[in-house]
mmCIF file of the N, C-alpha and C atoms, coordinates in Angstrom:
data_MODEL
# 
_entry.id   MODEL 
# 
loop_
_atom_site.group_PDB 
_atom_site.id 
_atom_site.type_symbol 
_atom_site.label_atom_id 
_atom_site.label_alt_id 
_atom_site.label_comp_id 
_atom_site.label_asym_id 
_atom_site.label_entity_id 
_atom_site.label_seq_id 
_atom_site.pdbx_PDB_ins_code 
_atom_site.Cartn_x 
_atom_site.Cartn_y 
_atom_site.Cartn_z 
_atom_site.occupancy 
_atom_site.B_iso_or_equiv 
_atom_site.pdbx_formal_charge 
_atom_site.auth_seq_id 
_atom_site.auth_comp_id 
_atom_site.auth_asym_id 
_atom_site.auth_atom_id 
_atom_site.pdbx_PDB_model_num 
ATOM 1   N N  . UNK A 1 1  ? -13.737 -12.441 4.465   1.00 0.00 ? 1  UNK A N  1 
ATOM 2   C CA . UNK A 1 1  ? -13.011 -11.243 4.800   1.00 0.00 ? 1  UNK A CA 1 
ATOM 3   C C  . UNK A 1 1  ? -13.991 -10.069 4.811   1.00 0.00 ? 1  UNK A C  1 
ATOM 4   N N  . UNK A 1 2  ? -14.014 -9.378  5.919   1.00 0.00 ? 2  UNK A N  1 
ATOM 5   C CA . UNK A 1 2  ? -14.959 -8.281  6.070   1.00 0.00 ? 2  UNK A CA 1 
ATOM 6   C C  . UNK A 1 2  ? -14.343 -6.966  5.587   1.00 0.00 ? 2  UNK A C  1 
ATOM 7   N N  . UNK A 1 3  ? -15.227 -5.983  5.388   1.00 0.00 ? 3  UNK A N  1 
ATOM 8   C CA . UNK A 1 3  ? -14.747 -4.668  4.979   1.00 0.00 ? 3  UNK A CA 1 
ATOM 9   C C  . UNK A 1 3  ? -13.869 -4.023  6.049   1.00 0.00 ? 3  UNK A C  1 
ATOM 10  N N  . UNK A 1 4  ? -14.161 -4.323  7.300   1.00 0.00 ? 4  UNK A N  1 
ATOM 11  C CA . UNK A 1 4  ? -13.363 -3.765  8.388   1.00 0.00 ? 4  UNK A CA 1 
ATOM 12  C C  . UNK A 1 4  ? -11.923 -4.274  8.330   1.00 0.00 ? 4  UNK A C  1 
ATOM 13  N N  . UNK A 1 5  ? -11.743 -5.544  8.035   1.00 0.00 ? 5  UNK A N  1 
ATOM 14  C CA . UNK A 1 5  ? -10.392 -6.114  7.925   1.00 0.00 ? 5  UNK A CA 1 
ATOM 15  C C  . UNK A 1 5  ? -9.655  -5.489  6.737   1.00 0.00 ? 5  UNK A C  1 
ATOM 16  N N  . UNK A 1 6  ? -10.338 -5.341  5.622   1.00 0.00 ? 6  UNK A N  1 
ATOM 17  C CA . UNK A 1 6  ? -9.717  -4.732  4.441   1.00 0.00 ? 6  UNK A CA 1 
ATOM 18  C C  . UNK A 1 6  ? -9.347  -3.284  4.727   1.00 0.00 ? 6  UNK A C  1 
ATOM 19  N N  . UNK A 1 7  ? -10.250 -2.551  5.387   1.00 0.00 ? 7  UNK A N  1 
ATOM 20  C CA . UNK A 1 7  ? -9.972  -1.160  5.749   1.00 0.00 ? 7  UNK A CA 1 
ATOM 21  C C  . UNK A 1 7  ? -8.765  -1.061  6.676   1.00 0.00 ? 7  UNK A C  1 
ATOM 22  N N  . UNK A 1 8  ? -8.728  -1.914  7.689   1.00 0.00 ? 8  UNK A N  1 
ATOM 23  C CA . UNK A 1 8  ? -7.595  -1.896  8.614   1.00 0.00 ? 8  UNK A CA 1 
ATOM 24  C C  . UNK A 1 8  ? -6.295  -2.249  7.908   1.00 0.00 ? 8  UNK A C  1 
ATOM 25  N N  . UNK A 1 9  ? -6.349  -3.206  7.011   1.00 0.00 ? 9  UNK A N  1 
ATOM 26  C CA . UNK A 1 9  ? -5.155  -3.604  6.261   1.00 0.00 ? 9  UNK A CA 1 
ATOM 27  C C  . UNK A 1 9  ? -4.652  -2.456  5.398   1.00 0.00 ? 9  UNK A C  1 
ATOM 28  N N  . UNK A 1 10 ? -5.557  -1.781  4.704   1.00 0.00 ? 10 UNK A N  1 
ATOM 29  C CA . UNK A 1 10 ? -5.155  -0.648  3.878   1.00 0.00 ? 10 UNK A CA 1 
ATOM 30  C C  . UNK A 1 10 ? -4.599  0.489   4.724   1.00 0.00 ? 10 UNK A C  1 
ATOM 31  N N  . UNK A 1 11 ? -5.166  0.705   5.898   1.00 0.00 ? 11 UNK A N  1 
ATOM 32  C CA . UNK A 1 11 ? -4.660  1.753   6.785   1.00 0.00 ? 11 UNK A CA 1 
ATOM 33  C C  . UNK A 1 11 ? -3.242  1.426   7.241   1.00 0.00 ? 11 UNK A C  1 
ATOM 34  N N  . UNK A 1 12 ? -2.991  0.183   7.638   1.00 0.00 ? 12 UNK A N  1 
ATOM 35  C CA . UNK A 1 12 ? -1.655  -0.220  8.062   1.00 0.00 ? 12 UNK A CA 1 
ATOM 36  C C  . UNK A 1 12 ? -0.658  -0.184  6.908   1.00 0.00 ? 12 UNK A C  1 
ATOM 37  N N  . UNK A 1 13 ? -1.095  -0.605  5.725   1.00 0.00 ? 13 UNK A N  1 
ATOM 38  C CA . UNK A 1 13 ? -0.227  -0.534  4.546   1.00 0.00 ? 13 UNK A CA 1 
ATOM 39  C C  . UNK A 1 13 ? 0.139   0.917   4.254   1.00 0.00 ? 13 UNK A C  1 
ATOM 40  N N  . UNK A 1 14 ? -0.823  1.814   4.357   1.00 0.00 ? 14 UNK A N  1 
ATOM 41  C CA . UNK A 1 14 ? -0.560  3.232   4.126   1.00 0.00 ? 14 UNK A CA 1 
ATOM 42  C C  . UNK A 1 14 ? 0.454   3.762   5.129   1.00 0.00 ? 14 UNK A C  1 
ATOM 43  N N  . UNK A 1 15 ? 0.251   3.448   6.384   1.00 0.00 ? 15 UNK A N  1 
ATOM 44  C CA . UNK A 1 15 ? 1.149   3.929   7.421   1.00 0.00 ? 15 UNK A CA 1 
ATOM 45  C C  . UNK A 1 15 ? 2.567   3.401   7.219   1.00 0.00 ? 15 UNK A C  1 
ATOM 46  N N  . UNK A 1 16 ? 2.696   2.114   6.970   1.00 0.00 ? 16 UNK A N  1 
ATOM 47  C CA . UNK A 1 16 ? 4.015   1.519   6.767   1.00 0.00 ? 16 UNK A CA 1 
ATOM 48  C C  . UNK A 1 16 ? 4.706   2.133   5.554   1.00 0.00 ? 16 UNK A C  1 
ATOM 49  N N  . UNK A 1 17 ? 3.971   2.301   4.462   1.00 0.00 ? 17 UNK A N  1 
ATOM 50  C CA . UNK A 1 17 ? 4.568   2.878   3.260   1.00 0.00 ? 17 UNK A CA 1 
ATOM 51  C C  . UNK A 1 17 ? 4.953   4.343   3.450   1.00 0.00 ? 17 UNK A C  1 
ATOM 52  N N  . UNK A 1 18 ? 4.163   5.101   4.185   1.00 0.00 ? 18 UNK A N  1 
ATOM 53  C CA . UNK A 1 18 ? 4.507   6.494   4.448   1.00 0.00 ? 18 UNK A CA 1 
ATOM 54  C C  . UNK A 1 18 ? 5.752   6.584   5.325   1.00 0.00 ? 18 UNK A C  1 
ATOM 55  N N  . UNK A 1 19 ? 5.875   5.689   6.289   1.00 0.00 ? 19 UNK A N  1 
ATOM 56  C CA . UNK A 1 19 ? 7.084   5.654   7.124   1.00 0.00 ? 19 UNK A CA 1 
ATOM 57  C C  . UNK A 1 19 ? 8.305   5.304   6.267   1.00 0.00 ? 19 UNK A C  1 
ATOM 58  N N  . UNK A 1 20 ? 8.170   4.346   5.363   1.00 0.00 ? 20 UNK A N  1 
ATOM 59  C CA . UNK A 1 20 ? 9.281   4.001   4.472   1.00 0.00 ? 20 UNK A CA 1 
ATOM 60  C C  . UNK A 1 20 ? 9.665   5.171   3.574   1.00 0.00 ? 20 UNK A C  1 
ATOM 61  N N  . UNK A 1 21 ? 8.680   5.881   3.058   1.00 0.00 ? 21 UNK A N  1 
ATOM 62  C CA . UNK A 1 21 ? 8.955   7.045   2.222   1.00 0.00 ? 21 UNK A CA 1 
ATOM 63  C C  . UNK A 1 21 ? 9.648   8.140   3.029   1.00 0.00 ? 21 UNK A C  1 
ATOM 64  N N  . UNK A 1 22 ? 9.203   8.366   4.240   1.00 0.00 ? 22 UNK A N  1 
ATOM 65  C CA . UNK A 1 22 ? 9.837   9.369   5.100   1.00 0.00 ? 22 UNK A CA 1 
ATOM 66  C C  . UNK A 1 22 ? 11.281  8.972   5.417   1.00 0.00 ? 22 UNK A C  1 
ATOM 67  N N  . UNK A 1 23 ? 11.511  7.685   5.663   1.00 0.00 ? 23 UNK A N  1 
ATOM 68  C CA . UNK A 1 23 ? 12.864  7.180   5.923   1.00 0.00 ? 23 UNK A CA 1 
ATOM 69  C C  . UNK A 1 23 ? 13.761  7.420   4.710   1.00 0.00 ? 23 UNK A C  1 
ATOM 70  N N  . UNK A 1 24 ? 13.247  7.083   3.525   1.00 0.00 ? 24 UNK A N  1 
ATOM 71  C CA . UNK A 1 24 ? 13.992  7.298   2.286   1.00 0.00 ? 24 UNK A CA 1 
ATOM 72  C C  . UNK A 1 24 ? 14.350  8.776   2.133   1.00 0.00 ? 24 UNK A C  1 
ATOM 73  N N  . UNK A 1 25 ? 13.367  9.658   2.359   1.00 0.00 ? 25 UNK A N  1 
ATOM 74  C CA . UNK A 1 25 ? 13.594  11.090  2.238   1.00 0.00 ? 25 UNK A CA 1 
ATOM 75  C C  . UNK A 1 25 ? 14.649  11.574  3.236   1.00 0.00 ? 25 UNK A C  1 
ATOM 76  N N  . UNK A 1 26 ? 14.551  11.130  4.475   1.00 0.00 ? 26 UNK A N  1 
ATOM 77  C CA . UNK A 1 26 ? 15.510  11.560  5.493   1.00 0.00 ? 26 UNK A CA 1 
ATOM 78  C C  . UNK A 1 26 ? 16.918  11.076  5.189   1.00 0.00 ? 26 UNK A C  1 
ATOM 79  N N  . UNK A 1 27 ? 17.056  9.819   4.789   1.00 0.00 ? 27 UNK A N  1 
ATOM 80  C CA . UNK A 1 27 ? 18.383  9.304   4.440   1.00 0.00 ? 27 UNK A CA 1 
ATOM 81  C C  . UNK A 1 27 ? 18.931  10.060  3.245   1.00 0.00 ? 27 UNK A C  1 
ATOM 82  N N  . UNK A 1 28 ? 18.084  10.316  2.268   1.00 0.00 ? 28 UNK A N  1 
ATOM 83  C CA . UNK A 1 28 ? 18.529  11.034  1.077   1.00 0.00 ? 28 UNK A CA 1 
ATOM 84  C C  . UNK A 1 28 ? 18.971  12.452  1.420   1.00 0.00 ? 28 UNK A C  1 
ATOM 85  N N  . UNK A 1 29 ? 18.248  13.124  2.290   1.00 0.00 ? 29 UNK A N  1 
ATOM 86  C CA . UNK A 1 29 ? 18.592  14.506  2.644   1.00 0.00 ? 29 UNK A CA 1 
ATOM 87  C C  . UNK A 1 29 ? 19.759  14.592  3.618   1.00 0.00 ? 29 UNK A C  1 
ATOM 88  N N  . UNK A 1 30 ? 19.745  13.764  4.635   1.00 0.00 ? 30 UNK A N  1 
ATOM 89  C CA . UNK A 1 30 ? 20.751  13.873  5.695   1.00 0.00 ? 30 UNK A CA 1 
ATOM 90  C C  . UNK A 1 30 ? 22.050  13.145  5.388   1.00 0.00 ? 30 UNK A C  1 
ATOM 91  N N  . UNK A 1 31 ? 21.992  12.114  4.557   1.00 0.00 ? 31 UNK A N  1 
ATOM 92  C CA . UNK A 1 31 ? 23.199  11.344  4.230   1.00 0.00 ? 31 UNK A CA 1 
ATOM 93  C C  . UNK A 1 31 ? 23.384  11.274  2.721   1.00 0.00 ? 31 UNK A C  1 
ATOM 94  N N  . UNK A 1 32 ? 23.153  12.387  2.052   1.00 0.00 ? 32 UNK A N  1 
ATOM 95  C CA . UNK A 1 32 ? 23.208  12.412  0.587   1.00 0.00 ? 32 UNK A CA 1 
ATOM 96  C C  . UNK A 1 32 ? 24.585  12.010  0.064   1.00 0.00 ? 32 UNK A C  1 
ATOM 97  N N  . UNK A 1 33 ? 25.627  12.627  0.597   1.00 0.00 ? 33 UNK A N  1 
ATOM 98  C CA . UNK A 1 33 ? 26.971  12.351  0.088   1.00 0.00 ? 33 UNK A CA 1 
ATOM 99  C C  . UNK A 1 33 ? 27.373  10.900  0.330   1.00 0.00 ? 33 UNK A C  1 
ATOM 100 N N  . UNK A 1 34 ? 27.069  10.389  1.521   1.00 0.00 ? 34 UNK A N  1 
ATOM 101 C CA . UNK A 1 34 ? 27.404  8.997   1.816   1.00 0.00 ? 34 UNK A CA 1 
ATOM 102 C C  . UNK A 1 34 ? 26.642  8.051   0.892   1.00 0.00 ? 34 UNK A C  1 
ATOM 103 N N  . UNK A 1 35 ? 25.354  8.326   0.690   1.00 0.00 ? 35 UNK A N  1 
ATOM 104 C CA . UNK A 1 35 ? 24.531  7.485   -0.177  1.00 0.00 ? 35 UNK A CA 1 
ATOM 105 C C  . UNK A 1 35 ? 25.060  7.523   -1.610  1.00 0.00 ? 35 UNK A C  1 
ATOM 106 N N  . UNK A 1 36 ? 25.436  8.700   -2.071  1.00 0.00 ? 36 UNK A N  1 
ATOM 107 C CA . UNK A 1 36 ? 25.966  8.813   -3.431  1.00 0.00 ? 36 UNK A CA 1 
ATOM 108 C C  . UNK A 1 36 ? 27.280  8.033   -3.559  1.00 0.00 ? 36 UNK A C  1 
ATOM 109 N N  . UNK A 1 37 ? 28.178  8.195   -2.603  1.00 0.00 ? 37 UNK A N  1 
ATOM 110 C CA . UNK A 1 37 ? 29.451  7.449   -2.649  1.00 0.00 ? 37 UNK A CA 1 
ATOM 111 C C  . UNK A 1 37 ? 29.210  5.947   -2.607  1.00 0.00 ? 37 UNK A C  1 
ATOM 112 N N  . UNK A 1 38 ? 28.262  5.523   -1.796  1.00 0.00 ? 38 UNK A N  1 
ATOM 113 C CA . UNK A 1 38 ? 27.952  4.097   -1.673  1.00 0.00 ? 38 UNK A CA 1 
ATOM 114 C C  . UNK A 1 38 ? 27.468  3.530   -3.005  1.00 0.00 ? 38 UNK A C  1 
ATOM 115 N N  . UNK A 1 39 ? 26.559  4.244   -3.674  1.00 0.00 ? 39 UNK A N  1 
ATOM 116 C CA . UNK A 1 39 ? 26.013  3.753   -4.939  1.00 0.00 ? 39 UNK A CA 1 
ATOM 117 C C  . UNK A 1 39 ? 26.956  3.960   -6.105  1.00 0.00 ? 39 UNK A C  1 
ATOM 118 N N  . UNK A 1 40 ? 27.821  4.959   -6.026  1.00 0.00 ? 40 UNK A N  1 
ATOM 119 C CA . UNK A 1 40 ? 28.730  5.210   -7.144  1.00 0.00 ? 40 UNK A CA 1 
ATOM 120 C C  . UNK A 1 40 ? 29.841  4.169   -7.230  1.00 0.00 ? 40 UNK A C  1 
ATOM 121 N N  . UNK A 1 41 ? 29.952  3.299   -6.257  1.00 0.00 ? 41 UNK A N  1 
ATOM 122 C CA . UNK A 1 41 ? 30.899  2.180   -6.362  1.00 0.00 ? 41 UNK A CA 1 
ATOM 123 C C  . UNK A 1 41 ? 30.499  1.236   -7.484  1.00 0.00 ? 41 UNK A C  1 
ATOM 124 N N  . UNK A 1 42 ? 29.199  1.076   -7.678  1.00 0.00 ? 42 UNK A N  1 
ATOM 125 C CA . UNK A 1 42 ? 28.698  0.130   -8.689  1.00 0.00 ? 42 UNK A CA 1 
ATOM 126 C C  . UNK A 1 42 ? 28.246  0.823   -9.961  1.00 0.00 ? 42 UNK A C  1 
ATOM 127 N N  . UNK A 1 43 ? 27.700  2.014   -9.832  1.00 0.00 ? 43 UNK A N  1 
ATOM 128 C CA . UNK A 1 43 ? 27.116  2.705   -10.973 1.00 0.00 ? 43 UNK A CA 1 
ATOM 129 C C  . UNK A 1 43 ? 27.782  4.056   -11.145 1.00 0.00 ? 43 UNK A C  1 
ATOM 130 N N  . UNK A 1 44 ? 28.272  4.318   -12.315 1.00 0.00 ? 44 UNK A N  1 
ATOM 131 C CA . UNK A 1 44 ? 28.890  5.619   -12.612 1.00 0.00 ? 44 UNK A CA 1 
ATOM 132 C C  . UNK A 1 44 ? 27.794  6.582   -13.064 1.00 0.00 ? 44 UNK A C  1 
ATOM 133 N N  . UNK A 1 45 ? 27.219  7.277   -12.100 1.00 0.00 ? 45 UNK A N  1 
ATOM 134 C CA . UNK A 1 45 ? 26.102  8.186   -12.355 1.00 0.00 ? 45 UNK A CA 1 
ATOM 135 C C  . UNK A 1 45 ? 26.492  9.563   -11.827 1.00 0.00 ? 45 UNK A C  1 
ATOM 136 N N  . UNK A 1 46 ? 26.291  10.616  -12.623 1.00 0.00 ? 46 UNK A N  1 
ATOM 137 C CA . UNK A 1 46 ? 26.541  11.975  -12.097 1.00 0.00 ? 46 UNK A CA 1 
ATOM 138 C C  . UNK A 1 46 ? 25.587  12.303  -10.944 1.00 0.00 ? 46 UNK A C  1 
ATOM 139 N N  . UNK A 1 47 ? 25.999  13.211  -10.103 1.00 0.00 ? 47 UNK A N  1 
ATOM 140 C CA . UNK A 1 47 ? 25.204  13.578  -8.930  1.00 0.00 ? 47 UNK A CA 1 
ATOM 141 C C  . UNK A 1 47 ? 23.818  14.065  -9.343  1.00 0.00 ? 47 UNK A C  1 
ATOM 142 N N  . UNK A 1 48 ? 23.738  14.852  -10.418 1.00 0.00 ? 48 UNK A N  1 
ATOM 143 C CA . UNK A 1 48 ? 22.445  15.383  -10.852 1.00 0.00 ? 48 UNK A CA 1 
ATOM 144 C C  . UNK A 1 48 ? 21.499  14.260  -11.256 1.00 0.00 ? 48 UNK A C  1 
ATOM 145 N N  . UNK A 1 49 ? 22.009  13.278  -11.976 1.00 0.00 ? 49 UNK A N  1 
ATOM 146 C CA . UNK A 1 49 ? 21.174  12.145  -12.383 1.00 0.00 ? 49 UNK A CA 1 
ATOM 147 C C  . UNK A 1 49 ? 20.778  11.305  -11.168 1.00 0.00 ? 49 UNK A C  1 
ATOM 148 N N  . UNK A 1 50 ? 21.681  11.161  -10.217 1.00 0.00 ? 50 UNK A N  1 
ATOM 149 C CA . UNK A 1 50 ? 21.394  10.437  -8.979  1.00 0.00 ? 50 UNK A CA 1 
ATOM 150 C C  . UNK A 1 50 ? 20.243  11.104  -8.230  1.00 0.00 ? 50 UNK A C  1 
ATOM 151 N N  . UNK A 1 51 ? 20.311  12.433  -8.127  1.00 0.00 ? 51 UNK A N  1 
ATOM 152 C CA . UNK A 1 51 ? 19.248  13.180  -7.457  1.00 0.00 ? 51 UNK A CA 1 
ATOM 153 C C  . UNK A 1 51 ? 17.922  13.048  -8.203  1.00 0.00 ? 51 UNK A C  1 
ATOM 154 N N  . UNK A 1 52 ? 17.971  13.136  -9.520  1.00 0.00 ? 52 UNK A N  1 
ATOM 155 C CA . UNK A 1 52 ? 16.746  13.009  -10.319 1.00 0.00 ? 52 UNK A CA 1 
ATOM 156 C C  . UNK A 1 52 ? 16.112  11.637  -10.163 1.00 0.00 ? 52 UNK A C  1 
ATOM 157 N N  . UNK A 1 53 ? 16.947  10.586  -10.141 1.00 0.00 ? 53 UNK A N  1 
ATOM 158 C CA . UNK A 1 53 ? 16.402  9.234   -9.974  1.00 0.00 ? 53 UNK A CA 1 
ATOM 159 C C  . UNK A 1 53 ? 15.724  9.068   -8.622  1.00 0.00 ? 53 UNK A C  1 
ATOM 160 N N  . UNK A 1 54 ? 16.354  9.582   -7.579  1.00 0.00 ? 54 UNK A N  1 
ATOM 161 C CA . UNK A 1 54 ? 15.748  9.462   -6.253  1.00 0.00 ? 54 UNK A CA 1 
ATOM 162 C C  . UNK A 1 54 ? 14.475  10.299  -6.139  1.00 0.00 ? 54 UNK A C  1 
ATOM 163 N N  . UNK A 1 55 ? 14.509  11.511  -6.670  1.00 0.00 ? 55 UNK A N  1 
ATOM 164 C CA . UNK A 1 55 ? 13.327  12.377  -6.624  1.00 0.00 ? 55 UNK A CA 1 
ATOM 165 C C  . UNK A 1 55 ? 12.177  11.737  -7.410  1.00 0.00 ? 55 UNK A C  1 
ATOM 166 N N  . UNK A 1 56 ? 12.479  11.218  -8.590  1.00 0.00 ? 56 UNK A N  1 
ATOM 167 C CA . UNK A 1 56 ? 11.458  10.532  -9.388  1.00 0.00 ? 56 UNK A CA 1 
ATOM 168 C C  . UNK A 1 56 ? 10.949  9.280   -8.706  1.00 0.00 ? 56 UNK A C  1 
ATOM 169 N N  . UNK A 1 57 ? 11.853  8.524   -8.089  1.00 0.00 ? 57 UNK A N  1 
ATOM 170 C CA . UNK A 1 57 ? 11.449  7.314   -7.371  1.00 0.00 ? 57 UNK A CA 1 
ATOM 171 C C  . UNK A 1 57 ? 10.552  7.623   -6.194  1.00 0.00 ? 57 UNK A C  1 
ATOM 172 N N  . UNK A 1 58 ? 10.884  8.679   -5.457  1.00 0.00 ? 58 UNK A N  1 
ATOM 173 C CA . UNK A 1 58 ? 10.041  9.070   -4.329  1.00 0.00 ? 58 UNK A CA 1 
ATOM 174 C C  . UNK A 1 58 ? 8.661   9.523   -4.803  1.00 0.00 ? 58 UNK A C  1 
ATOM 175 N N  . UNK A 1 59 ? 8.626   10.250  -5.906  1.00 0.00 ? 59 UNK A N  1 
ATOM 176 C CA . UNK A 1 59 ? 7.343   10.681  -6.458  1.00 0.00 ? 59 UNK A CA 1 
ATOM 177 C C  . UNK A 1 59 ? 6.506   9.511   -6.934  1.00 0.00 ? 59 UNK A C  1 
ATOM 178 N N  . UNK A 1 60 ? 7.146   8.564   -7.614  1.00 0.00 ? 60 UNK A N  1 
ATOM 179 C CA . UNK A 1 60 ? 6.451   7.371   -8.086  1.00 0.00 ? 60 UNK A CA 1 
ATOM 180 C C  . UNK A 1 60 ? 5.925   6.545   -6.914  1.00 0.00 ? 60 UNK A C  1 
ATOM 181 N N  . UNK A 1 61 ? 6.740   6.411   -5.872  1.00 0.00 ? 61 UNK A N  1 
ATOM 182 C CA . UNK A 1 61 ? 6.336   5.662   -4.687  1.00 0.00 ? 61 UNK A CA 1 
ATOM 183 C C  . UNK A 1 61 ? 5.168   6.349   -3.984  1.00 0.00 ? 61 UNK A C  1 
ATOM 184 N N  . UNK A 1 62 ? 5.224   7.680   -3.894  1.00 0.00 ? 62 UNK A N  1 
ATOM 185 C CA . UNK A 1 62 ? 4.129   8.431   -3.276  1.00 0.00 ? 62 UNK A CA 1 
ATOM 186 C C  . UNK A 1 62 ? 2.832   8.251   -4.064  1.00 0.00 ? 62 UNK A C  1 
ATOM 187 N N  . UNK A 1 63 ? 2.912   8.317   -5.380  1.00 0.00 ? 63 UNK A N  1 
ATOM 188 C CA . UNK A 1 63 ? 1.714   8.124   -6.197  1.00 0.00 ? 63 UNK A CA 1 
ATOM 189 C C  . UNK A 1 63 ? 1.164   6.703   -6.018  1.00 0.00 ? 63 UNK A C  1 
ATOM 190 N N  . UNK A 1 64 ? 2.045   5.727   -5.881  1.00 0.00 ? 64 UNK A N  1 
ATOM 191 C CA . UNK A 1 64 ? 1.595   4.365   -5.614  1.00 0.00 ? 64 UNK A CA 1 
ATOM 192 C C  . UNK A 1 64 ? 0.881   4.250   -4.279  1.00 0.00 ? 64 UNK A C  1 
ATOM 193 N N  . UNK A 1 65 ? 1.410   4.918   -3.268  1.00 0.00 ? 65 UNK A N  1 
ATOM 194 C CA . UNK A 1 65 ? 0.767   4.903   -1.951  1.00 0.00 ? 65 UNK A CA 1 
ATOM 195 C C  . UNK A 1 65 ? -0.632  5.519   -2.046  1.00 0.00 ? 65 UNK A C  1 
ATOM 196 N N  . UNK A 1 66 ? -0.717  6.656   -2.711  1.00 0.00 ? 66 UNK A N  1 
ATOM 197 C CA . UNK A 1 66 ? -2.004  7.339   -2.826  1.00 0.00 ? 66 UNK A CA 1 
ATOM 198 C C  . UNK A 1 66 ? -2.994  6.492   -3.614  1.00 0.00 ? 66 UNK A C  1 
ATOM 199 N N  . UNK A 1 67 ? -2.569  5.987   -4.772  1.00 0.00 ? 67 UNK A N  1 
ATOM 200 C CA . UNK A 1 67 ? -3.492  5.262   -5.649  1.00 0.00 ? 67 UNK A CA 1 
ATOM 201 C C  . UNK A 1 67 ? -3.896  3.890   -5.124  1.00 0.00 ? 67 UNK A C  1 
ATOM 202 N N  . UNK A 1 68 ? -2.963  3.175   -4.520  1.00 0.00 ? 68 UNK A N  1 
ATOM 203 C CA . UNK A 1 68 ? -3.239  1.792   -4.136  1.00 0.00 ? 68 UNK A CA 1 
ATOM 204 C C  . UNK A 1 68 ? -3.529  1.576   -2.659  1.00 0.00 ? 68 UNK A C  1 
ATOM 205 N N  . UNK A 1 69 ? -3.282  2.593   -1.824  1.00 0.00 ? 69 UNK A N  1 
ATOM 206 C CA . UNK A 1 69 ? -3.555  2.441   -0.395  1.00 0.00 ? 69 UNK A CA 1 
ATOM 207 C C  . UNK A 1 69 ? -4.549  3.469   0.121   1.00 0.00 ? 69 UNK A C  1 
ATOM 208 N N  . UNK A 1 70 ? -4.250  4.744   -0.070  1.00 0.00 ? 70 UNK A N  1 
ATOM 209 C CA . UNK A 1 70 ? -5.083  5.783   0.532   1.00 0.00 ? 70 UNK A CA 1 
ATOM 210 C C  . UNK A 1 70 ? -6.449  5.932   -0.136  1.00 0.00 ? 70 UNK A C  1 
ATOM 211 N N  . UNK A 1 71 ? -6.480  5.943   -1.463  1.00 0.00 ? 71 UNK A N  1 
ATOM 212 C CA . UNK A 1 71 ? -7.771  6.104   -2.148  1.00 0.00 ? 71 UNK A CA 1 
ATOM 213 C C  . UNK A 1 71 ? -8.709  4.930   -1.854  1.00 0.00 ? 71 UNK A C  1 
ATOM 214 N N  . UNK A 1 72 ? -8.255  3.669   -1.957  1.00 0.00 ? 72 UNK A N  1 
ATOM 215 C CA . UNK A 1 72 ? -9.178  2.579   -1.589  1.00 0.00 ? 72 UNK A CA 1 
ATOM 216 C C  . UNK A 1 72 ? -9.606  2.637   -0.117  1.00 0.00 ? 72 UNK A C  1 
ATOM 217 N N  . UNK A 1 73 ? -8.685  3.026   0.766   1.00 0.00 ? 73 UNK A N  1 
ATOM 218 C CA . UNK A 1 73 ? -9.028  3.148   2.177   1.00 0.00 ? 73 UNK A CA 1 
ATOM 219 C C  . UNK A 1 73 ? -10.125 4.200   2.379   1.00 0.00 ? 73 UNK A C  1 
ATOM 220 N N  . UNK A 1 74 ? -9.935  5.363   1.774   1.00 0.00 ? 74 UNK A N  1 
ATOM 221 C CA . UNK A 1 74 ? -10.935 6.427   1.912   1.00 0.00 ? 74 UNK A CA 1 
ATOM 222 C C  . UNK A 1 74 ? -12.258 6.040   1.287   1.00 0.00 ? 74 UNK A C  1 
ATOM 223 N N  . UNK A 1 75 ? -12.215 5.358   0.153   1.00 0.00 ? 75 UNK A N  1 
ATOM 224 C CA . UNK A 1 75 ? -13.458 4.912   -0.478  1.00 0.00 ? 75 UNK A CA 1 
ATOM 225 C C  . UNK A 1 75 ? -14.208 3.925   0.424   1.00 0.00 ? 75 UNK A C  1 
ATOM 226 N N  . UNK A 1 76 ? -13.499 3.030   1.066   1.00 0.00 ? 76 UNK A N  1 
ATOM 227 C CA . UNK A 1 76 ? -14.152 2.085   1.976   1.00 0.00 ? 76 UNK A CA 1 
ATOM 228 C C  . UNK A 1 76 ? -14.671 2.776   3.232   1.00 0.00 ? 76 UNK A C  1 
ATOM 229 N N  . UNK A 1 77 ? -13.959 3.811   3.686   1.00 0.00 ? 77 UNK A N  1 
ATOM 230 C CA . UNK A 1 77 ? -14.443 4.570   4.847   1.00 0.00 ? 77 UNK A CA 1 
ATOM 231 C C  . UNK A 1 77 ? -15.736 5.307   4.500   1.00 0.00 ? 77 UNK A C  1 
ATOM 232 N N  . UNK A 1 78 ? -15.791 5.863   3.299   1.00 0.00 ? 78 UNK A N  1 
ATOM 233 C CA . UNK A 1 78 ? -16.981 6.593   2.880   1.00 0.00 ? 78 UNK A CA 1 
ATOM 234 C C  . UNK A 1 78 ? -18.144 5.627   2.650   1.00 0.00 ? 78 UNK A C  1 
ATOM 235 N N  . UNK A 1 79 ? -17.867 4.512   1.977   1.00 0.00 ? 79 UNK A N  1 
ATOM 236 C CA . UNK A 1 79 ? -18.930 3.564   1.630   1.00 0.00 ? 79 UNK A CA 1 
ATOM 237 C C  . UNK A 1 79 ? -19.394 2.761   2.847   1.00 0.00 ? 79 UNK A C  1 
ATOM 238 N N  . UNK A 1 80 ? -18.495 2.516   3.786   1.00 0.00 ? 80 UNK A N  1 
ATOM 239 C CA . UNK A 1 80 ? -18.846 1.648   4.903   1.00 0.00 ? 80 UNK A CA 1 
ATOM 240 C C  . UNK A 1 80 ? -19.261 2.425   6.079   1.00 0.00 ? 80 UNK A C  1 
# 
């Protein structure tokens, strides 16, 4: 496996994960009430806690993208 393949893989992983994060954000913002009603069928969570969980999840996911996809990609671009 060459560095070019690893770099390309990390770039595609970054792109796919950023698109998923953007999708999550858009659904959360544009269909907030529907999403809350859908999840409140199974879990009795106040709206504020629901918002906090999603905001925290998006932040955690973003940090994962940066740490595990973007930083290694940039390091390989610089080194290679």
